[in-house]
N, C-alpha and C positions, 0 to 999 in steps of 0.2 A: 504493499499500500504506499502510495506517495501523496503527501500533503503539499498543496500548493497555495502561496498567498502572493497576490500581486500587490504593488504599491506604485507610487508615482503619478496617479492621474491628477487631474486638475483642469482648470480653466486656462486657456491660452489664446492669445490673439492670432489671426491669421498670419502665416509666415513664421510664427514661432516654433520652439522646439520644446519636447518634453522627452523624458526618459523614464520607460516604466521598467520595473524589476519584478522578478519572479523568484521567490524563495522556496525552496523545496526541503522537506523534512520526509524522514521515515525511510527512504531508500537513496541511494547514490544517484545523483543526477545523470551521471555519465552512462547508465545503463539505458536510458531513453532518448529517443528523438524527442525534440521540443518545438512546440508551435505556439504561434500567437493568432488569436481569432478576435473578430470583434462584432458587435451586434448593436445596430442603431434601432430605435424605437420603430416597430411595425415592420422590420425587415428581418431576414432570416440571418443566423450566424454565418459570417464569411471569413475564409482564410485570409491571413496577412502575411505570416513569414513562418518559416520552419528552419530548424537546424538539426542536422545529423549529430550522432553522439559526441563526436570530437570537436564539432564545430566547424569543421573544414568544408562541409557541404551545406549550402543555404539555398532556399527557395524564397520567393517574393511574389504576391500578387502584382499583376500588372499596375494596379492603382497606386501602389506604394514604391514601386521599384525605382531606385535612385534617391529616394527621400528617407526610407527606413532602413535601419540596419539592426539585425538580430546577432546577438553574441551571448556566449555562455562561458562561465568559469566553474567548471566541474569540481575544483578544489573547494570553491565556495558554495556550491550547490546552487548557483543562481543563473538565470538567464534574463537577459535584457533585451529591451527594443528601444533603440533611439529613434526617436521621430523627429524629422526635420522639415522645414517648409510646409508646416501644417495648414490644412484647408478646412472649411468648414464642414465639408463631406466626410472628413476624419472623425467627427463626432460621434461616439460610440462608447458602449462598454467593451472594455478589452479584456481577454481572457488568455491565460496561458494554460497549456495542456501538455500532457506527457503521453508518449506512444510506446508500447513495448516492441513493436515490429515495424521496420522501415521507416520512411520519413514521410508519413501521410500528408497529403494536401487537402484532405477532406476532414471535417471534424468527426466522421465515423470511424476514423482510425485512432482516435485518441482514448485512452482509457481513464485519464485522471485529469481533472479540471480544478482551477481555482475559482475564487468566487467573483472575480472581476473587479476593475477599477475603471471609473468613468473619465473619460477624456472629452471635454467640451472646448470647441475652437470657434471663439466668437469674439467680435470686436465690442 
């Protein structure tokens, strides 16, 4: 069992930056692929970014490519999402998740989820 807790959300102006962090406990994070997802009100949860177990392989949704960076520190059991050049459409609750197999790009492939942290991009 893995427990995940996100932090770092908040209110930011368009064009600004935020860094989300996901802290894991219960199991070594290096055993899992990690993903970030987001869900806006009235919309389905969508993939944002994913990282393989070592952090050497990463994937991004087209909507965030070039603006967001996923990184992990397995020694500290954390996974971060650096978000730059934020837009109003990035407003959502952001969730980190852990997957036992592969590097899923769909929420169906993830077994453990955090409770989410809200990101609001508004002037």
